[in-house]
N, C-alpha and C positions, 0 to 999 in steps of 0.2 A: 709435800715432798714424797715421792713414791720410793719404796724400798723393796728389795728382793725378799720374798717370803722364805723362811727357813724350810729346808727339806725335812721329811720325816726322819731321815737318818741323823741330821743335825740336831733335831729335837730329842731323839732317843739318846744321843750322846750327852745332852745336858741333864736329862732326868737322872736323879740319884746323886748328882754332884753335891758334895758337901760345901757349905758356904756359911755365911753369917747373916742374920736378920736382926737388926737393932743390937748388934754386938753379941748375940747368942748363937750357938751352933744351930744350923738349919740345913734343910735339904730341899731339892727341887722335885716336884711331883707333877703328874698330869700329862704324860706323853701324848695322849690323844685329845687333849683339851685345846680349845682355841687360845686360851690364856693359861700358862702354867702357874702352879702354886709354889711359892716359896714359904715353907713352914718351919717354924722353930721346932727343934727336937725336944720332946718332953715338955712342951708348952702349948698354949692355945692359939698363939698368934700365927695366922696364915694370911698371905697377901698375894694377889694375882698381879702379874706383870705381863707385858707382851713378850713374845719369844725373842725378839731382837734386843729388848732391854735386858733380859736374862743373859743372853749371849754376851752382850757388851760388858755387863758387870762381872760376869764370871771371867771373861778375858782380862779385865782390869785388875780387880783385887778381891772379888767374891764377897764384898760387903754390901748388903742391901739395907736400905733405911726405909721404914714405913712411917 
């Protein structure tokens, strides 16, 4: 299945968004990376997702699970 790639503007809008990773506060990083990083704040857990996945989860409930 082919999907439309996010524009740089769409990626920029996602970066810095507050969310949750495994139930703990997290934030999205890596605006110029091929795969953004969702990282827990004040913790060591970081996970890479595709941009489309990040966009979908943020638009849903903002709760990532690793």
